[in-house]
C-alpha positions as CSV (number, residue, x, y, z in Angstrom):
1,M,0.0,0.0,0.0
2,T,1.1,3.6,-0.6
3,A,2.5,5.9,2.0
4,K,-0.2,7.4,4.3
5,L,-0.6,10.0,6.9
6,T,0.2,9.2,10.5
7,P,-2.6,9.6,13.2
8,T,-0.8,12.8,14.3
9,Q,-0.9,14.2,10.8
10,I,-4.6,13.3,10.4
11,A,-5.3,15.1,13.7
12,W,-3.4,18.1,12.5
13,R,-5.4,18.3,9.3
14,A,-8.7,18.1,11.1
15,A,-7.7,20.8,13.6
16,Q,-7.2,23.3,10.7
17,D,-10.9,23.4,10.1
18,I,-12.0,24.3,13.6
19,A,-13.0,27.9,13.8
20,D,-11.9,30.3,16.6
21,G,-14.2,30.2,19.5
22,A,-16.0,27.0,18.4
23,Y,-17.4,24.7,21.0
24,V,-15.9,21.3,20.3
25,N,-16.2,17.8,21.7
26,L,-13.4,15.3,20.8
27,G,-14.0,11.6,21.0
28,I,-12.1,9.3,23.3
29,G,-8.7,8.2,22.1
30,F,-7.4,9.2,18.7
31,P,-9.6,12.3,18.3
32,E,-8.3,13.8,21.5
33,M,-5.0,14.5,19.6
34,V,-6.8,17.2,17.6
35,A,-6.6,19.6,20.6
36,R,-2.8,19.7,20.2
37,F,-2.9,21.3,16.8
38,Q,-5.0,24.5,17.0
39,P,-3.8,27.0,14.4
40,P,-2.1,30.1,15.7
41,G,-4.6,32.8,16.6
42,R,-7.5,30.4,17.1
43,Q,-8.7,28.9,20.4
44,A,-11.5,26.3,20.5
45,I,-13.5,25.8,23.7
46,F,-13.4,22.1,24.5
47,H,-16.3,20.2,26.1
48,T,-16.2,16.8,27.7
49,E,-19.2,14.6,28.5
50,N,-18.2,14.1,32.2
51,G,-18.8,17.8,32.8
52,I,-16.0,20.3,32.0
53,L,-16.1,23.2,29.5
54,G,-13.1,25.2,28.5
55,F,-10.3,22.9,29.9
56,G,-6.7,23.2,28.9
57,E,-4.0,20.9,27.6
58,A,-2.7,17.8,29.3
59,P,-0.4,18.4,32.4
60,A,3.2,17.5,32.4
61,P,3.9,13.9,33.5
62,G,3.9,13.7,37.2
63,A,1.8,16.9,37.6
64,E,-1.6,15.3,37.0
65,D,-4.5,16.0,39.3
66,W,-6.6,12.9,38.9
67,D,-9.7,14.7,40.1
68,L,-9.5,16.6,36.8
69,I,-10.0,14.2,33.9
70,N,-11.8,14.1,30.6
71,A,-14.3,11.5,29.4
72,G,-11.4,9.3,28.4
73,K,-10.0,9.3,31.9
74,K,-7.0,11.4,30.8
75,A,-5.8,14.2,33.0
76,V,-6.5,17.8,31.9
77,T,-5.6,21.3,33.2
78,L,-7.8,24.2,34.0
79,K,-7.9,27.6,32.2
80,P,-9.4,30.9,33.3
81,G,-13.2,30.5,32.9
82,T,-13.3,26.7,33.0
83,A,-16.7,25.5,34.1
84,F,-17.8,22.3,35.9
85,F,-21.3,20.8,35.8
86,H,-23.2,17.6,36.3
87,H,-22.9,15.1,33.4
88,A,-26.7,15.4,32.9
89,D,-26.2,19.1,32.2
90,S,-23.3,18.2,29.9
91,F,-25.6,16.0,27.8
92,A,-28.3,18.7,27.9
93,M,-25.7,20.9,26.1
94,V,-25.1,18.2,23.5
95,R,-28.7,17.4,22.9
96,G,-29.7,21.1,22.9
97,G,-27.5,21.7,19.9
98,H,-24.9,23.9,21.7
99,L,-21.8,22.2,20.3
100,D,-20.4,23.4,17.0
101,V,-18.3,20.4,16.2
102,A,-17.9,16.8,17.3
103,I,-14.8,14.9,16.0
104,L,-15.0,11.1,16.4
105,G,-13.2,8.0,15.4
106,A,-14.8,5.3,13.3
107,Y,-14.8,1.6,12.4
108,E,-17.0,2.3,9.3
109,V,-18.5,5.3,7.6
110,A,-21.2,5.0,4.9
111,E,-21.6,7.2,1.9
112,T,-25.0,8.2,3.4
113,G,-23.2,9.6,6.4
114,D,-24.0,6.7,8.7
115,L,-21.4,6.1,11.3
116,A,-20.3,2.9,13.2
117,N,-17.8,3.6,15.9
118,W,-18.5,0.8,18.4
119,S,-18.6,-2.9,18.2
120,T,-20.0,-5.8,20.2
121,G,-17.2,-8.1,19.1
122,P,-14.6,-9.8,21.4
123,K,-12.6,-6.5,21.6
124,G,-15.5,-4.2,21.2
125,V,-16.6,-1.3,23.3
126,P,-19.3,-2.5,25.7
127,A,-21.8,0.1,24.7
128,V,-22.3,3.0,22.3
129,G,-22.0,5.6,25.0
130,G,-22.3,9.4,24.5
131,A,-21.4,9.2,20.8
132,M,-25.0,8.5,19.9
133,D,-25.9,11.9,21.4
134,L,-23.0,13.7,20.0
135,V,-23.6,12.7,16.4
136,H,-27.1,14.1,16.4
137,G,-26.6,17.0,18.8
138,A,-23.5,18.7,17.4
139,K,-23.9,21.1,14.4
140,R,-21.1,19.4,12.5
141,V,-19.8,15.9,12.8
142,A,-16.4,14.9,11.4
143,V,-14.5,11.6,11.5
144,I,-10.8,11.0,11.7
145,T,-9.7,7.5,10.7
146,D,-7.3,5.3,8.8
147,H,-8.7,4.8,5.3
148,V,-8.6,1.0,5.6
149,T,-8.6,-1.6,8.3
150,K,-5.5,-3.3,9.5
151,D,-6.0,-6.1,7.0
152,G,-6.5,-3.6,4.1
153,K,-10.3,-3.5,3.8
154,P,-12.1,-0.2,3.1
155,K,-13.6,1.6,6.1
156,L,-15.5,3.9,3.8
157,L,-18.4,1.9,2.5
158,K,-21.7,2.0,0.7
159,R,-23.4,0.7,3.8
160,C,-22.1,0.0,7.3
161,T,-22.0,-3.6,8.4
162,L,-21.5,-2.9,12.2
163,P,-24.0,-1.5,14.7
164,L,-24.7,2.1,13.9
165,T,-23.8,5.0,16.2
166,G,-25.9,7.4,14.1
167,V,-27.7,7.8,10.8
168,A,-26.8,10.4,8.1
169,C,-24.7,12.3,10.7
170,V,-21.2,12.6,9.3
171,T,-20.4,15.4,7.0
172,R,-16.6,15.1,6.5
173,V,-14.0,12.4,6.8
174,Y,-10.3,13.1,7.4
175,S,-8.6,9.8,6.5
176,S,-5.0,8.7,6.2
177,L,-5.3,9.2,2.4
178,A,-7.8,11.9,1.7
179,V,-10.3,14.5,2.9
180,I,-13.8,13.5,1.8
181,D,-17.1,15.3,2.3
182,I,-20.5,13.5,2.4
183,E,-23.1,15.3,0.3
184,D,-26.4,14.1,-0.9
185,G,-25.6,10.5,-0.1
186,H,-22.2,10.5,-1.8
187,F,-18.5,10.6,-1.0
188,V,-17.1,13.8,-2.5
189,L,-13.3,13.9,-2.8
190,R,-11.8,17.2,-1.7
191,E,-8.1,16.4,-1.0
192,K,-5.8,13.4,-1.5
193,L,-2.2,12.6,-1.0
194,P,-0.3,13.9,-4.1
195,S,1.5,10.5,-4.4
196,L,-1.8,8.6,-4.7
197,S,-3.6,8.2,-8.0
198,L,-7.4,8.6,-8.2
199,S,-7.7,5.0,-9.3
200,D,-5.7,3.7,-6.4
201,L,-7.7,5.7,-3.9
202,Q,-10.9,4.5,-5.4
203,S,-9.7,0.9,-5.1
204,L,-9.3,1.4,-1.4
205,T,-12.7,3.0,-1.0
206,G,-15.9,0.8,-0.7
207,A,-18.2,3.3,-2.5
208,E,-17.9,5.6,-5.5
209,L,-15.9,8.8,-5.1
210,H,-17.5,11.8,-6.7
211,I,-15.1,14.5,-8.0
212,P,-17.1,17.6,-8.9
213,A,-14.2,20.1,-8.7
214,P,-10.4,20.0,-8.8
215,V,-9.0,17.9,-6.1
216,Q,-6.5,19.6,-3.8
217,D,-3.3,18.0,-2.5
218,L,-3.4,16.8,1.0
219,V,-0.3,18.1,2.6
220,T,0.7,18.1,6.3
221,P,3.8,18.9,8.3
222,D,6.1,16.0,9.3
223,L,4.7,15.2,12.8
């Protein structure tokens, strides 16, 4: 397979599209990396389901306060204006449409915008969790993911085969090979790695890629 972006580079690319002052929820694990790459002059306000708004970066090793954690049980720091609240109020913010962006990981994404990011398999997450609220509460839902599975099968499909987190909810995918929008039930290619041909990218994608405009090069720093 061709060279691909690292998870850090994918996170960097997704961070470039977050507006200054946006209220943002980052999914547990890989998506949390997005917070490290806010462009100069922009500051998002990060929200976590367990009840913190406006928290800061991770503390230095050894300086953690384990009473201050995000939904992924990772230590965070406080910033001026950080707010604490009950997790029921946190989900009221989500369900009330008060988040601008949710960025999540994925097992599968369908061309219709359906998302599967949990599994009941042997190594699966035991339940869908707060993602089911985030995908229909946030104003914009994006996914960051490798373009294919570990055994080389497409993760971007015509229809998801795993249990769904949400239906018709994803609007953009930042993958290890491309940036793809979901519009009118189709994958619309916006950016791709310059070293990757359109035919090779299509062969690694489980649904047709639509190309209505010139495709931009997907270029990131070495991270």
